[in-house]
C-alpha positions as CSV (number, residue, x, y, z in Angstrom):
1,M,10.5,-5.8,9.2
2,N,14.2,-4.8,8.8
3,A,13.8,-1.4,7.3
4,S,12.9,1.5,9.5
5,F,12.2,4.3,6.9
6,D,13.4,6.9,9.4
7,K,15.7,8.4,6.7
8,A,12.7,8.9,4.4
9,A,10.4,10.6,6.9
10,N,11.5,14.2,6.4
11,N,11.2,14.0,2.6
12,Y,8.4,11.5,2.0
13,D,5.6,14.1,1.7
14,T,7.7,16.1,-0.8
15,T,8.9,13.2,-2.9
16,F,5.6,11.2,-3.0
17,T,2.6,12.5,-1.0
18,N,2.5,15.9,-2.6
19,S,3.8,14.9,-6.0
20,V,1.4,14.9,-8.9
21,I,1.9,11.1,-9.4
22,G,1.5,10.4,-5.7
23,K,-1.7,12.4,-5.5
24,A,-3.2,10.6,-8.6
25,Q,-2.4,7.1,-7.3
26,R,-3.7,7.9,-3.8
27,E,-6.9,9.3,-5.2
28,L,-7.4,6.0,-7.0
29,V,-6.8,4.0,-3.9
30,H,-9.3,6.2,-2.0
31,H,-11.9,5.7,-4.8
32,H,-11.6,2.0,-4.7
33,F,-11.7,1.9,-0.9
34,S,-14.9,3.9,-0.8
35,K,-16.5,1.6,-3.3
36,I,-15.4,-1.5,-1.4
37,E,-16.7,-0.2,1.9
38,E,-19.7,1.9,1.0
39,K,-22.2,-0.7,2.1
40,K,-20.3,-2.3,5.0
41,Q,-18.9,0.8,6.8
42,P,-16.4,-0.8,9.2
43,K,-16.2,1.1,12.4
44,T,-12.7,0.4,13.6
45,I,-9.7,0.4,11.3
46,L,-6.0,-0.5,11.9
47,E,-3.6,0.9,9.4
48,I,-0.2,-0.6,9.2
49,N,2.8,1.0,7.5
50,C,1.0,4.4,7.7
51,G,4.0,6.5,6.9
52,T,3.3,10.2,7.4
53,G,-0.4,9.6,8.0
54,E,-2.1,10.9,4.9
55,D,-4.5,7.9,4.5
56,A,-5.1,7.7,8.3
57,I,-6.3,11.3,8.2
58,W,-8.5,10.6,5.2
59,L,-10.1,7.7,7.0
60,A,-10.6,9.8,10.1
61,Q,-12.2,12.5,8.0
62,H,-14.7,9.9,6.9
63,H,-15.6,9.1,10.5
64,F,-13.8,5.8,11.0
65,Q,-12.2,5.1,14.3
66,V,-8.6,4.7,13.2
67,T,-5.4,3.4,14.8
68,A,-2.5,4.0,12.5
69,T,0.9,2.4,13.0
70,D,4.4,2.4,11.5
71,I,7.7,1.0,12.4
72,S,9.4,4.4,11.9
73,E,9.4,6.7,14.9
74,K,10.1,9.6,12.7
75,M,7.3,8.8,10.3
76,I,4.9,8.7,13.2
77,A,6.3,12.0,14.6
78,V,5.5,13.6,11.2
79,A,2.0,12.0,11.2
80,K,1.3,13.1,14.8
81,S,2.1,16.7,13.9
82,K,-0.8,16.7,11.4
83,N,-3.4,15.0,13.6
84,Q,-6.4,17.1,14.6
85,F,-8.9,14.3,15.1
86,N,-10.2,12.6,18.2
87,N,-11.0,9.4,16.3
88,L,-7.3,8.9,15.2
89,N,-4.4,7.6,17.1
90,F,-0.8,7.0,15.9
91,D,1.5,4.4,17.4
92,V,5.0,3.1,16.6
93,L,4.7,-0.6,15.8
94,D,6.3,-3.3,13.6
95,C,3.5,-4.9,11.6
96,N,4.9,-8.3,12.5
97,L,3.7,-7.7,16.1
98,V,0.1,-6.7,15.6
99,A,-1.2,-9.9,17.3
100,Q,1.0,-9.2,20.3
101,K,-0.1,-5.6,20.6
102,Y,-3.8,-5.9,20.1
103,A,-6.5,-8.2,21.5
104,S,-8.7,-10.5,19.4
105,N,-11.7,-8.9,17.6
106,S,-10.1,-5.4,18.0
107,F,-10.7,-4.2,14.4
108,D,-13.2,-4.5,11.6
109,L,-10.6,-3.8,8.9
110,V,-6.8,-3.8,8.5
111,F,-5.5,-1.4,5.8
112,S,-2.0,-1.1,4.2
113,N,-1.2,1.3,1.4
114,F,1.6,1.6,-1.2
115,G,3.6,-1.6,-0.8
116,G,4.3,-1.5,3.0
117,L,3.8,-5.3,3.0
118,N,6.3,-5.7,0.2
119,C,9.0,-5.4,3.0
120,L,7.9,-8.8,4.3
121,S,9.4,-12.1,3.1
122,T,7.1,-14.9,2.1
123,N,7.2,-16.5,5.6
124,E,6.7,-13.1,7.3
125,L,3.8,-12.3,5.0
126,Q,2.1,-15.6,5.7
127,L,2.6,-15.0,9.4
128,F,1.1,-11.5,9.0
129,F,-2.1,-13.0,7.6
130,E,-2.3,-15.4,10.5
131,N,-1.8,-12.5,13.0
132,A,-4.3,-10.3,11.2
133,S,-7.0,-12.9,11.4
134,Q,-6.6,-13.0,15.2
135,I,-7.3,-9.3,15.7
136,L,-10.1,-8.9,13.2
137,T,-13.8,-9.3,14.1
138,S,-15.9,-12.0,12.5
139,K,-15.9,-11.5,8.7
140,G,-13.3,-8.8,9.2
141,E,-11.5,-7.4,6.2
142,L,-8.1,-6.6,4.7
143,V,-7.6,-3.9,2.1
144,L,-4.0,-4.0,0.9
145,I,-2.1,-2.2,-1.8
146,I,0.8,-4.3,-3.0
147,M,3.5,-4.1,-5.7
148,P,3.4,-7.0,-8.2
149,K,6.1,-8.8,-10.1
150,N,5.1,-7.9,-13.7
151,T,4.9,-4.1,-13.6
152,L,5.1,-3.0,-17.3
153,W,6.1,0.6,-16.5
154,E,9.3,-0.6,-14.7
155,Q,10.2,-3.1,-17.5
156,L,9.9,-0.3,-20.1
157,Y,11.8,2.1,-17.9
158,F,14.8,-0.3,-17.6
159,I,14.7,-1.2,-21.3
160,G,14.8,2.6,-22.1
161,K,17.8,3.0,-19.8
162,G,19.5,0.0,-21.4
163,K,19.6,-1.7,-18.0
164,F,18.5,-5.1,-19.4
165,S,19.6,-7.0,-16.3
166,E,17.1,-5.0,-14.2
167,V,14.1,-5.5,-16.5
168,F,12.8,-8.6,-14.6
169,R,14.3,-7.8,-11.2
170,R,10.9,-8.1,-9.5
171,K,10.7,-11.7,-10.5
172,K,13.7,-12.6,-8.4
173,E,13.4,-13.7,-4.8
174,F,13.9,-10.1,-3.7
175,A,15.3,-6.8,-4.9
176,T,16.8,-3.8,-3.2
177,A,15.0,-0.5,-3.4
178,D,16.4,2.9,-2.6
179,V,14.0,4.9,-0.5
180,D,15.5,8.3,0.1
181,G,18.9,6.9,0.8
182,E,17.8,3.8,2.7
183,K,18.4,0.5,1.1
184,V,15.2,-1.6,1.5
185,T,14.9,-5.3,0.8
186,T,11.7,-5.7,-1.2
187,Y,9.7,-8.7,-2.1
188,Y,7.1,-8.6,-4.9
189,Y,3.8,-10.6,-4.9
190,N,1.2,-11.1,-7.6
191,P,-2.4,-11.5,-6.6
192,N,-2.2,-15.3,-6.9
193,D,0.7,-15.3,-4.5
194,I,-1.4,-13.3,-2.0
195,E,-4.3,-15.7,-2.4
196,Q,-2.1,-18.7,-1.6
197,L,-0.4,-17.1,1.4
198,A,-3.7,-15.9,2.9
199,S,-5.8,-18.9,1.9
200,T,-5.9,-20.5,5.4
201,N,-7.7,-17.5,6.9
202,F,-9.0,-15.3,4.1
203,I,-10.8,-15.3,0.8
204,I,-10.2,-12.8,-1.9
205,K,-13.2,-10.6,-2.8
206,T,-11.8,-8.1,-5.4
207,K,-8.6,-6.8,-6.9
208,F,-7.9,-3.8,-9.1
209,P,-4.8,-2.2,-10.7
210,I,-3.3,1.0,-9.2
211,G,-0.9,2.6,-11.7
212,F,-1.4,0.7,-14.9
213,F,-1.4,4.0,-16.9
214,I,-0.4,6.3,-14.1
215,P,3.4,6.0,-14.0
216,P,5.5,5.1,-10.9
217,S,6.5,8.0,-8.6
218,Y,10.2,7.9,-9.7
219,L,9.1,9.3,-13.1
220,E,7.7,12.4,-11.4
221,P,10.6,14.7,-12.7
222,F,9.6,13.8,-16.3
223,F,5.8,14.0,-15.9
224,K,5.7,17.1,-13.7
225,S,6.4,19.3,-16.7
226,K,3.8,17.4,-18.8
227,P,0.5,17.9,-17.0
228,R,-1.6,17.3,-20.1
229,L,0.1,13.9,-20.7
230,L,-0.3,12.9,-17.1
231,S,-4.0,14.1,-17.2
232,F,-4.6,11.9,-20.2
233,L,-2.9,8.9,-18.5
234,N,-5.1,9.5,-15.4
235,Y,-8.1,9.5,-17.7
236,L,-7.1,6.1,-19.2
237,E,-6.4,4.8,-15.7
238,K,-9.9,5.5,-14.6
239,R,-11.3,3.9,-17.7
240,I,-9.6,0.6,-16.9
241,S,-9.7,0.9,-13.1
242,T,-12.0,-2.1,-12.6
243,F,-10.1,-4.4,-15.0
244,S,-8.9,-6.9,-12.4
245,F,-6.8,-8.9,-14.8
246,L,-4.4,-5.9,-15.2
247,S,-3.6,-5.9,-11.5
248,K,-0.3,-7.9,-11.8
249,Y,0.9,-5.5,-14.6
250,A,0.4,-2.2,-12.7
251,D,2.7,-0.3,-10.4
252,H,0.5,-1.5,-7.5
253,Y,-2.8,-3.2,-7.1
254,I,-5.5,-3.1,-4.4
255,I,-6.7,-6.4,-3.1
256,H,-9.7,-6.9,-0.8
257,L,-9.8,-10.0,1.4
258,Q,-12.4,-11.2,4.0
259,K,-11.8,-13.4,7.0
260,K,-13.3,-16.9,6.7
């Protein structure tokens, strides 16, 4: 992974984690995660691209044994400052190196939230699935939140701004995103792309939209002053939260895979 996200570490919780949109999207992710895992209850979880540790802390609060990693030393430093759990450890690690770092059958589940894997090229992502299969237990799982190519919110946003050349930017080989001043090369994957890249080692169990009605975080300045509108969109989001066919049109989607 080329981007380090060190520049984003100090402001990430302000610009996303604690934003009204960020909270709404994360709540939806946690809801789906709880439904997916309510019967299986994995004991050991590896989180990759953990950022400032919000999801890792949530997982630890729910009594999982969590190892949370990120390529950014500064993100991990922020995450460690929040950690008060004996069942949670943070470590600096490039997600491309998980198989080198951990032994086989180390984890019941690998988790990645909010597009961390969108920093990987097609070849890197395919290699990630191969590496992940090596460190997972028998029938181990992946729960991944990924940004698709067909996000309707973004297309409408660029049309409204008159930036017509950007409307379908996600359909290109890659795009460049600005994350708090750091230019990040970003690749977008629809669920069918993930199914193909992971097919050697995994089968897809479920997928659901995250942010079909809830807007992207960069629209926070507009929606922060319109709580009733955002509350209504959040209501609509929950009404369609299990409509899997909407996954490729949302801001993100959650996809659940199981090791063959």
